[in-house]
TORDO-616481 format. One record per atom (N, C-alpha, C): atom name; residue number from 1; x, y, z; chain. Coordinates in steps of 0.02 Angstrom, whole numbers, always signed. Layout:
   site   pos     east    north       up   unit
     CA   NUM        X        Y        Z      A
...
***
This chain:
   site   pos     east    north       up   unit
      N     1     -581     +856    +1087      A
     CA     1     -622     +819    +1069      A
      C     1     -561     +818     +987      A
      N     2     -594     +766     +974      A
     CA     2     -518     +728     +915      A
      C     2     -542     +745     +861      A
      N     3     -501     +786     +800      A
     CA     3     -547     +814     +754      A
      C     3     -502     +743     +685      A
      N     4     -521     +715     +635      A
     CA     4     -502     +662     +586      A
      C     4     -459     +694     +533      A
      N     5     -423     +663     +538      A
     CA     5     -359     +670     +486      A
      C     5     -403     +650     +408      A
      N     6     -431     +685     +361      A
     CA     6     -448     +652     +314      A
      C     6     -414     +633     +260      A
      N     7     -342     +684     +261      A
     CA     7     -284     +702     +221      A
      C     7     -252     +617     +215      A
      N     8     -246     +602     +274      A
     CA     8     -219     +534     +295      A
      C     8     -257     +465     +264      A
      N     9     -315     +473     +278      A
     CA     9     -351     +420     +264      A
      C     9     -360     +414     +210      A
      N    10     -363     +475     +165      A
     CA    10     -373     +474     +104      A
      C    10     -300     +441      +71      A
      N    11     -248     +458      +80      A
     CA    11     -198     +443      +62      A
      C    11     -164     +370      +76      A
      N    12     -181     +344     +136      A
     CA    12     -175     +280     +134      A
      C    12     -239     +221      +92      A
      N    13     -282     +251      +91      A
     CA    13     -312     +221      +36      A
      C    13     -307     +223      -47      A
      N    14     -277     +271      -33      A
     CA    14     -255     +298     -122      A
      C    14     -174     +237     -129      A
      N    15     -139     +249     -101      A
     CA    15      -80     +196      -84      A
      C    15     -101     +110      -70      A
      N    16     -145      +99      -54      A
     CA    16     -172      +25      -49      A
      C    16     -178      +18     -114      A
      N    17     -236      +65     -143      A
     CA    17     -243      +56     -229      A
      C    17     -211      +50     -273      A
      N    18     -132     +103     -267      A
     CA    18      -73      +82     -315      A
      C    18      -42      +16     -288      A
      N    19      -30       +3     -238      A
     CA    19       +3      -52     -221      A
      C    19      -14     -111     -237      A
      N    20      -85     -124     -243      A
     CA    20     -139     -174     -279      A
      C    20     -129     -173     -341      A
      N    21     -120     -139     -374      A
     CA    21     -136     -116     -456      A
      C    21      -56     -140     -461      A
      N    22       +0     -100     -432      A
     CA    22      +74     -130     -461      A
      C    22      +84     -207     -446      A
      N    23      +57     -238     -393      A
     CA    23      +63     -286     -391      A
      C    23      +34     -331     -451      A
      N    24      -13     -341     -474      A
     CA    24      -74     -354     -525      A
      C    24      -42     -349     -600      A
      N    25       +9     -287     -582      A
     CA    25      +38     -252     -660      A
      C    25     +103     -306     -665      A
      N    26     +143     -312     -626      A
     CA    26     +198     -357     -613      A
      C    26     +173     -432     -617      A
      N    27     +136     -447     -588      A
     CA    27     +102     -539     -592      A
      C    27      +90     -527     -686      A
      N    28      +75     -502     -710      A
     CA    28      +61     -502     -771      A
      C    28     +112     -495     -806      A
      N    29     +185     -477     -792      A
     CA    29     +231     -474     -852      A
      C    29     +289     -518     -804      A
      N    30     +277     -533     -752      A
     CA    30     +319     -598     -743      A
      C    30     +354     -628     -764      A
      N    31     +294     -659     -810      A
     CA    31     +336     -731     -860      A
      C    31     +382     -714     -933      A
      N    32     +420     -638     -905      A
     CA    32     +474     -636     -953      A
      C    32     +526     -627     -908      A
      N    33     +518     -635     -853      A
     CA    33     +594     -636     -791      A
      C    33     +630     -695     -832      A
      N    34     +702     -697     -798      A
     CA    34     +728     -752     -787      A
      C    34     +709     -774     -717      A
      N    35     +701     -736     -676      A
     CA    35     +689     -794     -621      A
      C    35     +616     -774     -587      A
      N    36     +565     -784     -613      A
     CA    36     +504     -755     -611      A
      C    36     +486     -766     -517      A
      N    37     +502     -813     -465      A
     CA    37     +497     -830     -413      A
      C    37     +531     -773     -374      A
      N    38     +589     -750     -390      A
     CA    38     +627     -718     -351      A
      C    38     +605     -632     -360      A
      N    39     +583     -626     -436      A
     CA    39     +529     -560     -419      A
      C    39     +480     -563     -393      A
      N    40     +432     -618     -388      A
     CA    40     +392     -595     -356      A
      C    40     +390     -609     -296      A
      N    41     +430     -604     -254      A
     CA    41     +415     -620     -186      A
      C    41     +461     -559     -167      A
      N    42     +510     -513     -232      A
     CA    42     +525     -435     -206      A
      C    42     +474     -395     -214      A
      N    43     +415     -421     -267      A
     CA    43     +349     -373     -295      A
      C    43     +313     -400     -226      A
      N    44     +291     -440     -209      A
     CA    44     +259     -460     -131      A
      C    44     +273     -410      -58      A
      N    45     +332     -394      -70      A
     CA    45     +372     -411       -9      A
      C    45     +365     -315      -28      A
      N    46     +379     -283      -76      A
     CA    46     +352     -199      -87      A
      C    46     +281     -200      -76      A
      N    47     +254     -248     -114      A
     CA    47     +191     -211     -106      A
      C    47     +120     -234      -31      A
      N    48     +177     -272       -5      A
     CA    48     +150     -293      +63      A
      C    48     +176     -234     +122      A
      N    49     +233     -203     +101      A
     CA    49     +256     -161     +133      A
      C    49     +201      -82     +148      A
      N    50     +202      -83      +75      A
     CA    50     +151      -12      +50      A
      C    50      +79      -19      +93      A
      N    51      +66      -89      +92      A
     CA    51      -17      -81     +119      A
      C    51       -2      -64     +180      A
      N    52      +45     -117     +224      A
     CA    52      +58      -82     +295      A
      C    52      +84      -15     +309      A
      N    53      +97      +13     +284      A
     CA    53     +126     +104     +294      A
      C    53      +36     +143     +272      A
      N    54       -6     +104     +235      A
     CA    54      -64     +136     +235      A
      C    54     -104      +93     +262      A
      N    55      -97      +63     +303      A
     CA    55     -154      +39     +342      A
      C    55     -139      +82     +411      A
      N    56      -88     +110     +420      A
     CA    56      -28     +135     +479      A
      C    56      -77     +218     +465      A
      N    57      -65     +233     +410      A
     CA    57      -97     +303     +384      A
      C    57     -162     +310     +415      A
      N    58     -197     +274     +384      A
     CA    58     -294     +269     +407      A
      C    58     -276     +262     +463      A
      N    59     -262     +206     +494      A
     CA    59     -265     +208     +573      A
      C    59     -257     +282     +614      A
      N    60     -200     +307     +587      A
     CA    60     -189     +371     +628      A
      C    60     -217     +427     +597      A
      N    61     -245     +418     +545      A
     CA    61     -290     +491     +510      A
      C    61     -379     +489     +558      A
      N    62     -408     +417     +561      A
     CA    62     -431     +406     +609      A
      C    62     -450     +424     +669      A
      N    63     -379     +415     +719      A
     CA    63     -394     +413     +758      A
      C    63     -379     +506     +775      A
      N    64     -349     +545     +722      A
     CA    64     -367     +593     +724      A
      C    64     -302     +642     +756      A
      N    65     -309     +707     +763      A
     CA    65     -280     +745     +819      A
      C    65     -320     +789     +871      A
      N    66     -298     +823     +913      A
     CA    66     -320     +856     +960      A
      C    66     -304     +930     +928      A
      N    67     -386     +953     +933      A
     CA    67     -389    +1034     +923      A
      C    67     -377    +1082     +980      A
***
């Protein structure tokens, strides 16, 4: 019998919220940059990497561990 790891699921959900929040905050201040396109490319890569890590955490948490 496998037991779900709710800490991983919660951490993954929080990481998704933080990544989306970071993206939206940076989107609102991008006009002050000298290179807005380059800045948003980096911000997008960072946010998508964080969301990918969060998805892995959620899946691993839902698969669970054997007791």
